[in-house]
C-alpha positions as CSV (number, residue, x, y, z in Angstrom):
1,M,0.0,0.0,0.0
2,K,1.4,3.4,-1.0
3,N,1.6,6.1,1.6
4,Y,1.5,9.8,1.0
5,S,2.4,11.0,4.5
6,K,2.7,14.7,3.7
7,L,-0.9,14.6,2.4
8,G,-2.1,12.4,5.2
9,F,-3.4,9.4,3.4
10,Q,-2.7,5.9,2.0
11,I,-3.9,4.3,-1.2
12,P,-6.1,1.6,0.5
13,Q,-6.4,-2.1,0.1
14,V,-10.2,-2.5,0.0
15,L,-12.3,-5.7,0.5
16,L,-15.5,-6.1,-1.5
17,P,-17.9,-9.1,-1.5
18,K,-17.2,-11.6,-4.3
19,A,-19.3,-11.8,-7.4
20,G,-22.7,-13.5,-6.8
21,T,-23.4,-11.6,-3.5
22,D,-26.7,-9.9,-3.5
23,L,-25.4,-6.3,-3.0
24,T,-28.8,-4.8,-2.3
25,R,-28.9,-7.0,0.8
26,W,-25.2,-6.6,1.5
27,A,-25.2,-2.8,1.8
28,V,-27.0,-1.1,4.7
29,I,-27.2,2.5,5.7
30,A,-25.0,4.2,8.3
31,C,-25.5,2.9,11.8
32,D,-26.3,6.4,13.2
33,Q,-29.4,6.9,11.1
34,F,-33.1,6.3,12.1
35,T,-32.1,6.0,15.8
36,S,-35.6,6.8,17.0
37,Q,-37.3,4.8,14.3
38,P,-36.7,1.1,15.0
39,E,-39.3,0.2,12.4
40,Y,-36.7,1.1,9.7
41,W,-34.2,-1.3,11.1
42,N,-36.9,-4.0,11.4
43,D,-37.4,-3.6,7.7
44,V,-33.7,-3.9,7.1
45,E,-33.6,-7.1,9.1
46,R,-36.5,-8.5,7.1
47,I,-34.9,-7.6,3.7
48,V,-31.5,-9.1,4.7
49,G,-32.7,-12.3,6.2
50,D,-29.9,-14.8,6.2
51,A,-27.9,-13.3,3.3
52,P,-24.4,-12.0,3.7
53,S,-24.7,-8.4,4.8
54,T,-22.9,-5.5,6.4
55,L,-25.9,-5.5,8.8
56,R,-24.1,-8.4,10.6
57,L,-20.8,-6.4,10.8
58,I,-22.1,-3.1,12.4
59,L,-24.2,-2.2,15.4
60,P,-27.1,0.1,14.5
61,E,-27.2,2.8,17.2
62,V,-30.9,2.2,17.7
63,Y,-29.7,-0.7,19.8
64,L,-27.2,1.2,21.9
65,E,-27.8,1.1,25.6
66,K,-30.5,-1.5,25.1
67,P,-30.6,-5.1,26.5
68,G,-28.3,-7.4,24.5
69,E,-25.9,-4.6,23.4
70,G,-22.8,-6.6,24.5
71,E,-24.0,-9.7,22.7
72,R,-24.6,-7.7,19.5
73,I,-21.1,-6.3,19.6
74,Q,-19.6,-9.8,20.1
75,A,-21.8,-11.1,17.2
76,T,-20.5,-8.4,14.8
77,Q,-16.9,-9.2,15.5
78,Q,-17.6,-12.9,15.1
79,A,-19.4,-12.3,11.8
80,M,-16.3,-10.4,10.5
81,K,-14.1,-13.4,11.3
82,T,-16.7,-15.8,9.7
83,Y,-16.9,-13.8,6.5
84,L,-13.1,-13.7,6.3
85,D,-12.7,-17.4,7.0
86,K,-15.3,-18.2,4.3
87,G,-13.4,-16.2,1.7
88,L,-16.3,-13.9,1.1
89,F,-14.2,-11.0,-0.1
90,E,-12.1,-9.9,-3.0
91,T,-9.2,-7.5,-2.6
92,Y,-8.7,-4.3,-4.6
93,E,-5.7,-2.1,-4.1
94,G,-6.0,1.2,-5.9
95,L,-8.5,4.0,-6.4
96,I,-12.3,3.4,-6.2
97,L,-14.5,6.1,-7.6
98,V,-17.9,6.1,-6.0
99,E,-21.1,7.5,-7.6
100,R,-24.2,7.7,-5.5
101,Q,-27.6,8.6,-7.0
102,A,-30.3,9.6,-4.5
103,A,-33.2,12.0,-4.5
104,G,-32.6,13.0,-8.1
105,K,-29.0,14.0,-7.5
106,T,-25.6,12.3,-8.2
107,R,-22.6,12.9,-6.0
108,R,-19.1,11.4,-6.5
109,G,-16.3,10.4,-4.1
110,V,-13.1,8.5,-3.9
111,M,-12.0,5.9,-1.3
112,L,-8.8,6.7,0.6
113,A,-7.3,5.6,4.0
114,L,-6.6,8.7,6.1
115,D,-3.6,8.8,8.4
116,L,-4.8,9.2,11.9
117,E,-1.4,10.7,12.8
118,C,-2.5,13.8,10.8
119,Y,-5.9,14.1,12.5
120,D,-6.8,15.9,15.7
121,F,-10.4,16.4,16.7
122,N,-9.7,18.7,19.6
123,K,-10.9,22.3,19.6
124,G,-8.4,24.7,18.1
125,S,-6.6,21.9,16.1
126,Q,-4.4,23.0,13.2
127,S,-4.0,19.5,11.8
128,L,-4.2,18.5,8.2
129,I,-7.4,16.5,8.9
130,R,-9.9,18.2,11.3
131,A,-13.3,17.8,12.8
132,T,-15.8,20.4,11.6
133,E,-18.0,20.2,14.7
134,G,-17.5,19.5,18.4
135,T,-16.7,15.9,19.4
136,I,-18.7,14.5,22.2
137,L,-16.3,12.4,24.1
138,E,-19.1,10.6,26.0
139,R,-20.2,9.1,22.6
140,L,-16.9,7.3,22.0
141,P,-16.9,4.4,24.6
142,P,-19.6,2.3,22.9
143,R,-18.0,2.8,19.5
144,I,-14.6,1.9,21.0
145,K,-16.0,-1.3,22.2
146,I,-17.2,-2.2,18.7
147,R,-14.0,-1.3,17.0
148,S,-11.6,-2.7,19.6
149,G,-10.5,-6.2,18.6
150,A,-12.5,-6.1,15.3
151,P,-10.5,-7.4,12.3
152,L,-12.4,-5.2,9.9
153,E,-13.6,-1.6,9.5
154,L,-16.6,-0.6,7.4
155,P,-16.8,3.1,6.9
156,H,-19.8,5.4,6.7
157,I,-17.3,8.3,7.0
158,L,-17.5,11.1,4.5
159,V,-14.6,13.6,4.4
160,L,-14.7,16.8,2.4
161,I,-12.1,18.7,0.3
162,D,-12.5,22.3,-0.8
163,D,-11.9,22.0,-4.6
164,P,-13.8,24.6,-6.5
165,Q,-12.3,23.6,-9.9
166,D,-13.0,19.9,-9.2
167,T,-9.4,18.9,-10.0
168,V,-9.3,15.8,-7.7
169,I,-12.5,13.8,-8.0
170,G,-13.7,15.4,-11.3
171,A,-10.5,14.5,-13.1
172,L,-10.8,10.9,-11.9
173,A,-14.4,10.7,-12.9
174,A,-13.5,11.9,-16.4
175,R,-11.5,8.7,-16.8
176,K,-14.2,6.3,-15.6
177,A,-14.9,4.9,-19.0
178,A,-11.4,3.3,-18.8
179,M,-11.9,2.0,-15.3
180,K,-13.4,-1.3,-14.2
181,K,-17.0,-1.2,-12.9
182,I,-16.9,-3.2,-9.7
183,Y,-20.4,-2.7,-8.4
184,D,-23.6,-1.2,-9.8
185,F,-26.9,-1.8,-7.9
186,E,-30.0,-0.4,-6.3
187,L,-29.9,0.3,-2.5
188,M,-32.6,-0.9,-0.3
189,L,-35.6,1.1,1.0
190,G,-35.6,3.8,-1.6
191,S,-32.1,5.1,-1.0
192,G,-31.0,5.3,-4.6
193,H,-28.3,3.7,-6.6
194,L,-24.6,3.0,-6.0
195,T,-21.9,2.5,-8.6
196,G,-18.1,1.9,-8.1
197,Y,-15.2,2.1,-10.6
198,F,-11.7,0.7,-9.9
199,S,-8.4,1.9,-11.2
200,S,-4.9,0.6,-10.5
201,D,-3.4,2.9,-13.2
202,P,-0.4,4.8,-11.8
203,A,-1.3,7.7,-14.0
204,D,-4.7,8.1,-12.2
205,E,-3.0,7.9,-8.8
206,Q,-0.4,10.5,-9.7
207,A,-3.0,12.9,-11.1
208,L,-5.0,12.6,-7.9
209,V,-1.9,13.1,-5.7
210,S,-0.7,16.1,-7.8
211,A,-4.1,17.8,-7.5
212,L,-4.2,17.3,-3.7
213,E,-0.7,18.6,-3.4
214,K,-1.9,21.9,-5.0
215,L,-4.8,22.2,-2.6
216,A,-2.4,21.5,0.3
217,D,0.2,24.1,-0.8
218,P,0.6,26.4,2.3
219,A,0.9,29.6,0.2
220,A,-2.1,28.8,-1.9
221,F,-4.0,27.8,1.3
222,A,-3.1,31.1,3.0
223,S,-4.2,33.1,-0.1
224,R,-7.5,31.2,-0.5
225,Y,-8.7,31.9,3.1
226,G,-6.9,35.2,3.7
227,V,-4.9,33.8,6.7
228,S,-1.3,33.8,7.8
229,P,1.0,31.4,5.9
230,D,2.2,29.9,9.1
231,L,-1.3,28.7,9.9
232,G,-1.8,24.9,9.5
233,V,-3.3,23.7,6.2
234,L,-6.7,22.1,6.4
235,L,-6.9,19.6,3.5
236,F,-9.5,17.1,4.8
237,A,-12.6,18.3,6.8
238,M,-15.1,15.9,8.4
239,G,-18.4,15.8,6.7
240,D,-20.3,12.7,8.2
241,G,-19.0,10.2,10.7
242,N,-17.1,12.5,13.0
243,H,-17.4,10.2,16.0
244,S,-16.4,7.2,14.0
245,L,-13.2,8.8,12.9
246,A,-12.6,10.0,16.5
247,T,-13.1,6.5,17.7
248,A,-10.5,5.2,15.2
249,K,-8.1,7.9,16.5
250,A,-8.7,7.1,20.1
251,I,-7.9,3.4,19.6
252,W,-4.8,4.2,17.5
253,E,-3.5,6.4,20.3
254,Q,-4.0,3.5,22.8
255,I,-2.2,0.8,20.7
256,K,0.4,2.5,18.5
257,F,3.2,2.1,21.0
258,K,2.6,-1.6,21.2
259,V,2.0,-2.4,17.5
260,G,4.3,0.1,15.8
261,M,3.7,2.8,13.3
262,D,3.2,0.6,10.3
263,H,0.1,-1.1,11.7
264,P,-3.1,-0.9,9.5
265,A,-5.0,0.6,12.5
266,R,-3.0,3.8,11.9
267,Y,-5.3,4.5,9.0
268,A,-9.1,4.8,8.6
269,L,-11.0,4.1,5.4
270,V,-13.2,7.0,4.3
271,E,-14.9,8.4,1.2
272,I,-13.6,11.8,0.1
273,E,-16.1,14.2,-1.5
274,N,-15.8,17.7,-2.9
275,V,-17.8,20.2,-0.9
276,H,-18.6,21.9,-4.2
277,D,-20.1,18.8,-5.8
278,A,-23.5,19.8,-7.3
279,G,-25.0,16.6,-6.0
280,L,-24.0,17.3,-2.4
281,E,-26.4,19.3,-0.3
282,F,-26.1,20.4,3.4
283,E,-29.3,19.7,5.3
284,P,-30.0,20.9,8.9
285,I,-30.0,18.4,11.8
286,H,-33.1,18.9,14.0
287,R,-33.5,18.1,17.7
288,V,-36.1,16.0,19.4
289,L,-36.4,15.8,23.2
290,F,-38.1,12.8,24.8
291,D,-39.9,12.5,28.2
292,V,-40.0,16.3,28.7
293,R,-40.4,17.1,32.4
294,E,-40.6,20.8,32.3
295,E,-42.8,23.1,30.1
296,V,-40.6,24.0,27.2
297,I,-41.5,27.7,26.7
298,T,-41.0,28.3,30.5
299,A,-37.6,26.7,30.3
300,L,-36.7,28.9,27.2
301,K,-37.8,32.0,29.1
302,N,-35.8,31.1,32.1
303,H,-32.7,30.7,29.9
304,F,-33.0,33.6,27.5
305,G,-35.0,36.0,29.6
306,S,-36.1,39.2,27.8
307,R,-34.1,38.2,24.7
308,L,-36.8,35.6,23.9
309,S,-40.1,36.0,22.0
310,V,-42.4,33.1,21.1
311,E,-45.1,33.3,18.4
312,T,-47.6,30.5,17.8
313,V,-48.2,29.6,14.1
314,G,-50.9,27.5,12.5
315,S,-49.0,24.8,10.7
316,A,-45.7,23.0,10.2
317,E,-45.4,24.6,6.8
318,E,-45.7,28.1,8.2
319,M,-43.1,27.4,10.8
320,I,-40.7,25.9,8.3
321,A,-41.1,28.8,5.8
322,A,-40.4,31.4,8.5
323,V,-37.3,29.6,9.9
324,D,-35.8,29.0,6.5
325,S,-36.4,32.6,5.3
326,Q,-35.2,34.4,8.4
327,S,-32.9,37.4,8.2
328,G,-31.5,40.1,10.4
329,D,-29.5,40.0,13.6
330,S,-31.9,37.9,15.7
331,Q,-32.1,34.1,15.3
332,M,-35.1,31.9,14.9
333,V,-35.9,28.1,15.4
334,G,-39.2,26.3,15.2
335,L,-40.8,24.5,18.1
336,V,-43.0,21.4,17.8
337,T,-45.0,20.0,20.7
338,S,-48.3,18.2,21.1
339,Q,-49.9,21.6,21.5
340,G,-48.8,22.7,18.0
341,Y,-46.2,24.9,16.3
342,A,-44.3,28.0,17.4
343,L,-41.5,30.3,16.3
344,V,-38.8,30.9,18.9
345,R,-36.9,34.1,18.3
346,I,-33.7,35.1,20.2
347,Q,-32.2,38.6,20.3
348,Q,-28.5,39.1,20.9
349,P,-27.6,35.4,20.3
350,E,-24.5,33.9,21.8
351,T,-23.2,32.2,18.6
352,N,-23.2,32.9,14.9
353,L,-25.6,30.1,14.0
354,P,-29.1,29.5,15.4
355,V,-28.3,25.8,16.0
356,G,-25.4,26.8,18.2
357,T,-27.5,29.2,20.3
358,L,-30.2,26.5,20.7
359,Q,-27.6,23.9,21.6
360,L,-26.3,26.0,24.5
361,F,-29.9,26.0,25.9
362,L,-30.5,22.3,25.3
363,D,-27.2,21.3,26.9
364,A,-28.0,23.2,30.1
365,W,-31.7,22.1,30.1
366,L,-30.8,18.4,29.8
367,K,-28.1,18.7,32.4
368,N,-30.7,20.1,34.8
369,G,-33.1,17.2,34.0
370,G,-35.5,19.0,31.7
371,A,-35.9,16.0,29.5
372,A,-34.8,12.3,29.6
373,R,-32.8,12.3,26.4
374,I,-32.2,14.0,23.1
375,D,-31.9,12.7,19.5
376,Y,-30.6,14.4,16.4
377,V,-32.9,13.7,13.4
378,H,-33.0,14.4,9.7
379,G,-35.9,15.8,7.8
380,A,-38.8,18.1,8.6
381,D,-41.2,15.3,8.5
382,V,-39.3,13.4,11.2
383,V,-39.0,16.3,13.7
384,T,-42.6,17.2,13.3
385,Q,-43.8,13.7,13.7
386,L,-41.7,12.9,16.7
387,G,-42.0,16.3,18.3
388,S,-45.8,16.4,18.2
389,Q,-46.0,13.2,20.3
390,P,-47.1,13.5,24.0
391,D,-44.2,14.4,26.3
392,N,-41.8,15.1,23.4
393,A,-40.6,18.4,22.0
394,G,-39.0,19.0,18.6
395,F,-36.8,21.9,17.4
396,Y,-36.6,22.7,13.7
397,V,-33.4,24.5,12.8
398,P,-32.2,26.2,9.5
399,G,-29.4,24.9,7.4
400,M,-26.0,26.4,6.6
401,D,-24.4,27.3,3.3
402,K,-21.9,24.5,2.4
403,S,-19.6,27.0,0.7
404,D,-19.0,28.6,4.2
405,L,-17.8,25.4,5.8
406,F,-14.0,25.4,5.2
407,K,-13.6,29.1,5.8
408,T,-15.6,29.0,9.0
409,V,-13.6,26.0,10.4
410,V,-10.3,27.7,9.4
411,L,-11.2,31.0,11.0
412,D,-13.4,30.1,13.9
413,G,-12.7,26.4,14.6
414,A,-15.2,23.6,14.9
415,L,-18.9,24.3,14.5
416,P,-21.5,23.5,17.2
417,R,-22.1,19.7,17.1
418,K,-24.7,18.4,14.8
419,T,-24.8,21.6,12.8
420,F,-25.3,20.1,9.3
421,S,-25.9,16.8,7.6
422,M,-24.8,15.9,4.1
423,G,-28.2,15.1,2.7
424,E,-31.3,13.6,4.3
425,A,-31.3,10.3,6.2
426,K,-31.9,8.1,3.1
427,E,-29.1,9.8,1.2
428,K,-26.5,8.8,3.9
429,R,-23.6,6.6,3.0
430,F,-24.2,2.9,2.9
431,Y,-21.6,0.3,4.1
432,M,-20.1,-1.3,1.1
433,E,-16.3,-1.5,1.4
434,A,-14.3,-3.1,4.2
435,R,-10.7,-2.9,5.2
436,R,-8.5,-5.0,7.5
437,I,-7.4,-3.2,10.6
438,A,-6.0,-6.2,12.5
């Protein structure tokens, strides 16, 4: 495997299921989706049946902190060993171009193994690979249990590059007619279509590396963002799967002095996408509170005081339109309860984004026992459906412009956690490729 240490990645050795595998049943959606909708995962279980599937190699987070969690983790690791022993996989060492069609859009990516020595998820990091949002350390232990001792990793991680001229992935895609098509199939449950193309051509690899070198040039980076040339270059920014990459980093830091710097766990397999890809859209991530123990508007008034105003509206559509079209110095989010819909407006907000101001309130409210738990959900339909149930509360938040991401992270550091999502839930990455890490 070829390493490009100055650019923070390795050309990966990828495992894919052998010909004859039912790929629609093999590939399942990222484990952190539909966490408050167990019926989705029941449907996945029904579709997969006893076929070989990545469902057996991951732990959907809907099952976290539920009876049988430990047994499920053991079963995933055993299934990995079983699939390896049965020779289920074929090995590909080179570049894999991924095309994902969903919701009438097509987005493209390329599979790389990122060097965890070049990644730092801590606030204020100047590393080549960075988190774009705050990392919740409390979310790592269950993920560490799953990855520790596992022989394989299966990524749902999407990492972004800022490439306005599309010199990296676009140039590779222009050559796909000369590449080998290695998978091409419909994803389950209306999530679109997935196609993969493989190249082991050294010319394709060198073209990709040269384009990334130009993006990572310190002088060009400083000019692009108007920053000091001595500021660290940000080449790879987290898109989806922040806590999965943080988990890989945490485990690597634990074991590297025992296993040596050439161990495969030093790297994490991810899909790289261009933030400027026309098929990539940033969607907001909404909040739902469960078992609410205090009247929500009272709690909001106690937190924001005279800076708060609340206006009742007649429908979800009216609430959504107002939040999405807001302007001015104040910030607005939508509130959904069993009593109906409201607009929550905050003057003199503490952060630059409405979602950040809201999160400060929610963190304090949860800490004081205002609700039993919080979930982060995709889609206006989900937040309105869940938020309107008795003893629940939903918050609808506006999205952010994806073109602002890199500059914001470079200048201001990580965004508030769960600020944006790369597409709606059904557009999320599916587990397809695997890689040995032990």
